[in-house]
C-alpha positions in Angstrom: 60.8 74.2 92.4 63.9 76.6 93.2 67.1 75.2 94.4 70.5 76.4 95.5 71.2 80.1 96.7 68.2 81.8 94.7 65.8 79.8 97.0 67.2 81.4 100.1 66.7 85.1 98.5 63.8 87.3 99.5 61.2 87.8 96.5 62.4 91.2 95.9 66.1 90.2 95.9 65.3 87.2 93.6 63.5 89.4 91.1 66.6 91.9 91.1 68.9 89.0 90.6 67.0 87.7 87.7 66.8 91.3 85.9 70.5 92.1 86.5 72.7 91.8 83.4 76.4 91.6 83.2 76.3 94.6 80.5 74.7 96.6 83.3 77.3 95.7 85.7 80.1 96.5 83.1 78.3 100.2 82.6 78.0 100.9 86.2 81.7 100.2 86.9 82.8 102.1 84.0 80.9 105.1 84.9 82.3 104.9 88.5 85.8 104.9 87.0 85.2 107.5 84.4 83.0 109.8 86.2 81.2 110.3 82.9 78.2 108.3 81.4 79.4 109.7 77.8 82.9 108.2 78.3 81.8 105.1 79.8 79.4 104.4 77.1 82.1 105.2 74.5 84.3 102.8 76.0 81.8 100.0 75.9 80.6 100.9 72.4 77.3 102.1 73.5 75.0 105.0 72.7 74.8 107.4 75.6 70.9 107.4 75.6 71.0 103.5 75.8 73.6 103.9 78.6 71.5 106.2 80.5 68.4 104.1 80.3 70.2 101.0 81.5 71.2 103.0 84.6 67.8 104.3 85.2 66.3 100.8 84.8 68.8 99.8 87.6 67.9 102.7 89.9 64.0 101.8 89.4 64.7 98.0 89.9 66.6 98.8 93.3 64.6 101.8 94.1 67.6 103.8 95.1 69.8 106.3 93.3 73.2 105.0 92.0 74.8 108.2 91.0 74.5 111.9 91.6 75.8 114.8 89.3 78.2 117.3 90.7 80.6 119.8 89.5 83.2 117.0 89.3 81.1 114.9 87.1 78.8 111.8 87.7 79.7 110.4 91.2 78.3 107.0 92.9 76.3 107.2 95.8 76.8 104.9 98.6 74.4 102.5 96.8 76.4 102.8 93.6 79.6 102.4 95.4 78.1 99.1 96.9 76.9 97.8 93.6 80.2 98.7 91.8 82.3 96.7 94.5 80.1 93.7 94.1 79.9 94.1 90.4 83.7 94.0 90.1 83.6 90.6 92.1 81.0 89.2 89.9 82.8 90.0 86.7 86.1 88.7 87.9 84.4 85.5 88.8 82.7 85.1 85.6 86.0 85.9 83.7 87.9 83.2 85.8 85.0 80.8 85.1 85.3 81.4 81.3 89.0 80.9 81.4 88.5 77.4 83.4 85.9 76.4 80.9 88.1 77.2 77.9 91.0 75.4 79.5 88.8 72.2 80.2 87.6 72.4 76.6 91.1 72.3 75.0 92.4 69.8 77.6 94.8 72.3 79.1 93.2 72.6 82.4 95.1 71.8 85.8 98.4 72.9 86.8 101.2 71.2 89.1 103.6 73.1 91.4 107.0 71.8 91.6 109.8 72.8 94.1 112.0 70.2 95.4 112.3 68.3 92.0 113.2 71.4 90.4 116.3 71.7 92.6 117.3 67.9 92.6 116.3 67.2 89.0 115.7 70.2 86.8 116.0 68.3 83.7 112.9 66.5 84.6 111.0 69.7 85.3 112.3 71.1 81.9 111.0 68.0 80.1 107.8 68.1 81.9 107.1 71.8 81.0 107.9 71.1 77.3 105.5 68.2 77.2 102.8 70.2 79.3 103.1 73.9 78.5 101.6 76.2 80.8 100.9 73.4 83.2 104.0 73.5 85.5 104.5 76.0 88.3 108.1 76.5 89.6 108.2 76.9 93.4 111.1 79.0 94.6 111.3 78.5 98.2 113.7 80.8 100.0 115.2 81.1 103.4 118.1 83.8 104.1 118.7 84.5 100.4 119.1 80.8 99.4 116.9 78.5 97.6 115.9 75.6 99.7 114.2 72.0 99.3 112.3 69.4 101.1 110.3 72.1 102.9 113.0 74.6 103.6 115.1 71.9 105.3 117.8 71.6 102.8 119.6 74.6 101.3 120.8 74.5 97.9 123.8 76.3 96.2 121.5 78.6 94.3 120.6 82.2 95.0 116.9 82.8 93.6 117.8 84.6 90.5 120.4 82.0 89.4 118.0 79.3 90.1 115.3 80.8 88.0 117.7 81.6 85.4 118.3 78.0 84.4 114.7 77.7 83.4 114.5 80.7 81.4 112.8 79.9 78.1 111.0 76.9 79.4 107.1 77.2 78.8 106.3 77.5 82.6 102.8 78.6 83.8 104.1 80.6 86.6 107.0 80.8 89.2 105.9 81.1 92.8 108.3 82.6 95.2 108.0 82.0 99.0 110.5 83.8 101.2 109.9 82.8 104.8 111.9 85.6 106.0 108.7 87.4 106.0 107.4 85.4 108.9 110.4 86.6 111.0 111.7 89.9 109.8 108.4 91.5 108.1 107.7 91.7 104.5 109.9 94.4 103.2 113.1 92.2 102.3 111.1 89.5 100.6 109.1 92.1 98.8 112.3 93.5 97.5 113.2 89.9 96.3 109.9 89.4 94.5 110.3 92.8 92.8 113.7 91.9 91.6 112.8 88.3 90.2 109.6 89.6 88.6 111.6 92.2 87.1 113.9 89.8 85.2 111.8 86.7 84.8 109.9 86.3 81.7 107.4 84.1 83.4 104.4 85.6 85.6 105.4 85.6 89.1 103.2 84.6 92.0 104.0 86.1 95.5 103.5 83.7 98.4 103.8 84.5 102.1 103.8 88.4 101.5 100.1 89.2 102.2 99.4 89.8 105.8 97.0 92.7 105.2 95.0 94.2 102.4 97.7 96.9 102.1 99.9 94.1 101.1 97.6 93.3 98.1 97.5 96.8 97.2 101.3 97.1 97.0 101.8 93.9 95.1 99.7 95.4 92.4 102.3 98.0 91.7 105.1 95.4 91.1 105.5 94.8 87.4 105.5 91.1 86.5 103.6 89.9 89.6 100.7 88.0 88.4 99.1 87.0 91.7 99.5 86.3 95.4 98.9 83.3 97.4 96.4 84.5 100.5 95.9 81.8 103.2 96.9 82.6 106.7 95.1 86.1 106.6 92.0 84.4 105.7 92.0 81.7 108.2 92.7 84.4 111.0 89.8 86.5 109.6 92.0 89.4 109.1 90.1 90.2 106.1 87.5 88.4 103.7 88.1 86.7 100.4 85.7 89.2 99.2 87.6 92.2 100.6 90.8 90.8 99.0 89.3 90.3 95.4 87.9 93.8 95.7 91.2 95.3 96.5 92.9 93.4 93.8 90.3 94.7 91.3 90.6 98.4 92.3 92.5 100.3 89.5 96.1 101.3 90.3 97.2 104.9 90.8 100.0 106.7 89.0 102.6 106.0 91.5 103.1 103.6 94.4 104.5 104.8 97.7 106.9 101.9 98.3 108.7 102.4 95.1 
């Protein structure tokens, strides 16, 4: 007897799910990005006839055309665009699952976010990072240009760049920057701060509190050193879905960014 999500699928949908392979999704995504079956096959170390057959098998299974040939090359149809969008989400989740399993297997899974303790006892945070590399996330909570602690209630004597500098060389997992100025004056000033810190930090930076729309996710992709973003409030407000956020994050970057 079938259980879980597969039990709720229609017979046709269940059949397609069972036949779909990750290799096919990789190929579909590559063809969509390259605009060429030949180039996509070359990138995936496949022969073009094999790639063409995989695409035809998918089109036959779904009973819809996924690509059409134009004078600009191979272009995804609306069905192809939908499959590419979902394929990117699937591959991203499979990658994260593999990374998590690897972490669990070698005992390195799990991370802790440290904020106030880093302000009051930085020596303890450094010691923890040395004993548990890639397990400590340094939280940098900022208000009016100053690092704060105890839930933004107490201002420290540090500006963000100097505060981060004292942890330079420590094996931190990431640095999470939250400037609550974004809730009052908009994201431009906090975005400039994150850009500055990500440019000098040797540790991946996570931007927190900067995402209010999908456009904000798109802009953060162009900031060197930014590894990820915390997205909470817009999801609760249903401004966009998690799937839409992941799809935006998975979109390839252009050559330039408008805000730079």
